[in-house]
C-alpha positions, -999 to 999 in steps of 0.1 A, spaced: 0 0 0 13 34 -9 19 59 19 -3 90 18 12 124 14 1 131 50 19 100 64 50 108 44 51 144 57 46 131 93 75 106 88 98 133 74 90 157 103 94 129 128 128 118 115 140 155 115 125 163 148 150 177 174 134 158 203 134 125 184 171 128 177 178 139 213 158 109 227 179 85 206 211 103 218 200 103 255 186 67 255 150 76 260 123 54 244 104 84 229 105 122 226 77 124 252 105 121 279 113 158 274 77 168 281 80 153 316 116 165 321 106 201 314 76 199 338 98 182 365 124 209 361 99 237 364 76 223 391 100 200 410 74 172 404 94 140 412 115 135 443 136 106 456 116 78 473 83 87 458 56 61 448 45 70 412 17 56 390 23 60 353 -8 56 332 -5 52 294 31 43 300 42 26 267 68 28 253 81 38 287 99 71 284 80 87 313 88 57 335 124 61 325 124 97 336 106 89 369 129 60 377 160 83 373 145 107 398 129 85 425 160 64 430 162 29 446 139 37 475 110 48 452 84 27 434 68 29 400 37 10 389 30 16 351 0 6 330 -8 6 293 -31 -12 269 0 -18 247 29 -41 257 60 -24 271 96 -37 270 105 -42 307 123 -15 326 145 -21 356 126 -13 388 92 -6 371 62 -29 377 42 -30 344 6 -40 339 -6 -46 304 -44 -39 305 -71 -15 295 -75 13 321 -112 16 313 -117 -19 328 -122 -24 365 -97 -52 365 -69 -28 355 -75 -5 384 -78 -35 407 -43 -47 395 -29 -12 401 -43 -11 437 -29 -46 443 6 -36 433 4 -4 454 -2 -29 483 -23 -4 504 3 24 500 -11 57 487 7 71 457 26 104 459 22 112 422 -1 100 394 11 108 358 -11 102 328 -1 105 292 -30 84 279 -45 90 245 -73 71 227 -68 56 193 -74 86 170 -101 82 144 -98 116 129 -133 125 139 -126 155 162 -158 153 184 -154 116 189 -117 118 196 -121 146 221 -149 127 240 -127 96 242 -97 116 254 -117 134 280 -132 101 293 -97 88 299 -87 120 316 -118 118 339 -110 82 348 -74 91 356 -86 120 378 -110 96 396 -82 71 402 -59 99 414 -84 111 439 -88 75 452 -51 65 454 -31 97 460 -18 108 494 -34 140 507 -11 166 494 -2 144 464 1 156 428 -15 146 395 -3 154 360 -26 146 331 -26 151 293 -58 168 280 -68 183 247 -84 217 242 -120 214 231 -154 204 244 -156 197 282 -121 211 288 -134 239 310 -155 215 330 -126 192 336 -103 221 346 -130 232 371 -131 196 385 -94 197 389 -95 229 408 -121 215 432 -98 186 440 -63 202 442 -50 233 460 -33 246 429 -38 237 392 -14 248 365 -16 245 327 16 234 310 26 232 273 61 218 271 84 227 242 83 190 231 46 193 225 42 200 188 29 235 181 0 223 160 -11 198 187 -40 208 209 -25 187 237 -16 203 270 -10 191 305 -28 200 337 -8 197 369 -28 194 401 -7 201 432 -18 192 467 -47 168 467 -74 183 490 -88 166 520 -123 154 510 -152 164 531 -170 136 548 -203 155 548 -231 141 525 
């Protein structure tokens, strides 16, 4: 099958991409590593000894970055619907985060210990139908937020990829209800034409027990 002009243009851009070349040079599995590295540098997100959950982890570059920063006393539990080549020190679960069994497995590997940080770079399979893709993406973000609110330490942090579009404002409002501070981040490694951005929720709030 002949490649379309669009896929050829993407491949050319990808091959010539600064962050792709840098990832190969630095030993990271994808250019996405530099998105997390920039946010970590700016917001001091990952510290030694942390328990980190990495959602949408494959091929593993965010887990690589996190592993370098948490050191031998930290712990990473990673999950993706796609297989991921094993990483030293990272517990990987291959499952669909939309299924209850996946969150059950994550909780099992946390072994009753609350996470200090949940990071989510999950994206749905893109169909090219903007409304549908946005809805699927937001659903994953909402599930990640729900999981973070269940599993994070009070005061813990949550970093999630979102796309500008329908329901973004509502999701941002929900983040602000659940965290002391919410920042919007657009790392340099995010392509300019992409509508992706990252929301960083710092300081999970104590939930009221009142009904």
